[in-house]
N, C-alpha and C positions, 0 to 999 in steps of 0.2 A: 328808808322809803320801801314800800311794798311794790311788787310787780306781779302781773299775771300775763303769761305768754301762752298763746294757743298755736299749735303747729297746724296751720291750714291756710288756704289761699284767700279766704275772705270771711265775711260774716254769715254767709249762707253755705250750708253743708248738705250733702245728699243723704237722704235716709239710707241706712245700711252702711255708711262709711264710718270713720272713726275720728276722734279728736283727742289730742293729749294736751292737757293744761299743765303748765309749770308755774307753781305758786312759790314766790320767793320774797323773803323779808330781809332787809339789810339794816344794820344799825350798830352803834357802840354805846352801851354794852350789847352783846349778842342778843338778838330777839329771843324771847322765851316762849312765844306762842305764835302759831301759824295755822290759820283756818281757811278752808276752801268751802264755799257754799254754792248751792244751786238754788236760787231764790232764797227762801228762808231755811232750806234743809242743809244741814252740815254733811258734806261729802267726805271730808277728811280733816282731822284736827290733830295738832301736835302741841303738847305743853311740856317742854323740858324732857328729861329722862333719856332713855336709851332706845329710841325708835330707829330701827335699822333702815327704814325706808326713807329717812330724811338725810339730806346732804348737809354737812356742817362745814362752813368755812370760818375764817377768822372773824368776819363781821356779818355773815349771812347764813340763813338756813333756807332750804328749798326742798320741794318734792314734786313729783309728777303724778298726775291722775289721768288715766285713759278711759274714755267712754267708747265702747264698741260692742255691738253695732249701734249706731245712733237711731233713735226712734223719734217720731214727730214730737213726742212729749218731752224730748230733751231740749226743745226750744226754750231758752231761759236766759236770765242774766246771772253770770257766775261771778262771785266775789272772792278775792283773796285778801285776808286781813292779817297783818303782822302786829306784834306788840312787844315792847320792851320796857324796862324800868330805868328811865334816865331822869332821876329826881322826881319820880312820879310816873304813873302808867301812861305811856305814849302809844297811840295806835295810828295806823295808816291803812287805807284800803285802796284796792284797784279793782275795776270791774270790766267785764267783757260780755257782750250780748251776742248769742248766736241763734240763728234760725235754721231749722231743719226743713228741707224742701223735698218734695217728691212729685212724680207725675201723678195725674189724677187716675184713680182706679174706679171703673164703673162696672157694676154687675147688673145683669138683666135676667130675671127669671120669668118663665112663662109656664102657666099651668094648662094642662090639656083639658079644655072644656068641650066635651063631646055633646053636640046638639042632640036633644031628645026627640 
C-alpha cells in the first residue's frame, strides 16, 4: 500500500509557511517505483537504482519533499504513487489536498490631479 503523510496541523496552511510530504510505498517484492505529483506535475520520482535521497527498508521505500515558502499557487492535490511487480504491475495511490491561505492585501493608489 502507498501512503502520503504531510507534517502540518490541517488542510489549510499559511502562505509563507512550509510543508513536508513523506511519500512511502510498501510491498513484497520491494516497490520499484515511487512518484510524488502536484496535480499532473511530477515533483519527485524514483525508479530503482541508487538514489541516495530514498530510504529503503525490507519492504518499503520512501522519501521526503519539502515545499518552503508556500505560495498561494501551491494549493493543489498531491499524489503519491507506488508500484511493484507481483505477478504483473501493481500500483496504489494516496492523495492529500492542501489549501494555502493568506490575509487579504489591498493597495490603493491616488494620483495628484491638480485642478486647472
